[in-house]
N, C-alpha and C positions, 0 to 999 in steps of 0.2 A: 826351387821349390821341389818338394816330395811330389811322385805323382802316385797315385790311388787309384784301383782298380775296385769296383764294389760289383760284386756277384750273388744273385739270389741261391742262396742255400737249394732251396728246393728244384729251381732249373739246372746248377751246377752243381751236383751233388757229388760227379765225379772225380774233381778237383778237390774234393777233400781227402783225396786220396794221397796226397801227395803232403798232407799238413797230420795227415795221421786220424784227423774228426771224422765222427761218423756221420752220414747224415741224417737228417733229422727228418721223421715221419712227418707226413701232413696233418693237422688237427684240424685244417679250415682255416685257421688263424692267419694271418700278414706271416709270407714268408720270412724268415731270418735271413738277416744278410752279413757278409764278411768282407771285410776292406783288405785289401791285398794291398800293401805298401811297396810299390816298386821301385823305391828311390836308389836302392842299393843293389839292382840284378844286374847283372854282369849277360850279355852273352854271349859265345863261342862255339865255332864249331866243331864238331866232334865225326873222325869216322870210324872210330873203333869203340867197341866196348868191351870190357872184358866181367867178367862177374863169379864172386866166391861166395861163399856161405859158411856160417858155423852154425850152432843149433841157437845161438841167440840173435844173428845178424844178418843178414847180406849186405856185400860191399860189392860196390859198382866203381870201376874205375873207366873212365872215358877220356880216349885223347886222340889224337890225329897222326895216322900211318905217314910219315913222310918218307918211306922206301916208295920209288917210283919204280925201281926195277921190278918186276914180278917174278924172275928168274931166280930169282936170289931164295937160300933160306932164311937167312934173318931180316928180320925187319926192325927199324929205329920206328918207336912211337914214341910220342911226346906224350905223358900224362898231363891232361888239363884239371882234372876235378876226382874226386872222390866223393861218393854218397854212400854215409851207412844207412841204413834203415832196419823197421824188425821185419819179420819174417810173412808178419800181418800187412804191414805196409805196401812191400814188394808183391804180396799176392794181388792186392786193389790195386797196384800199378799196372802188373801182368793183366788183369781184364781190363783196365781204361785202355792199354796200348791193343790189346785186341781189337778192342771196339774201334779205335782209330781207325788200325789197318784197314779193316772192313768194312766201314766207311769211306777208305780213299780209295778202294780197292771197287767199291761200288761206283764213286766216281770219276777214276780215270783207269782202269784195269787190271786186272792181277797181277802181283807181283810176282817175278819167279825168283 
């Protein structure tokens, strides 16, 4: 059976950046709901990301660095995922990640 996650649009406006939806302004009415079907979601570990851009899109390649010898000049990276989005969606993602890092550092200490 497909799993679904229900999120309040008013409470989780940040999550809309991933889908490109704009947050809805509060009108005093009941908050809209977003149903996220997680039936086909796949989780994977990535420790490397490379980002390139054109005028129309931002391309992020996620992978796993399989080179354990840090003294080498070559690294073997197994690419796992490529995400392509508009620069507008990329900016919203950058804002969300900045907020996430700030909250993380508030809880666990500054990252170096």
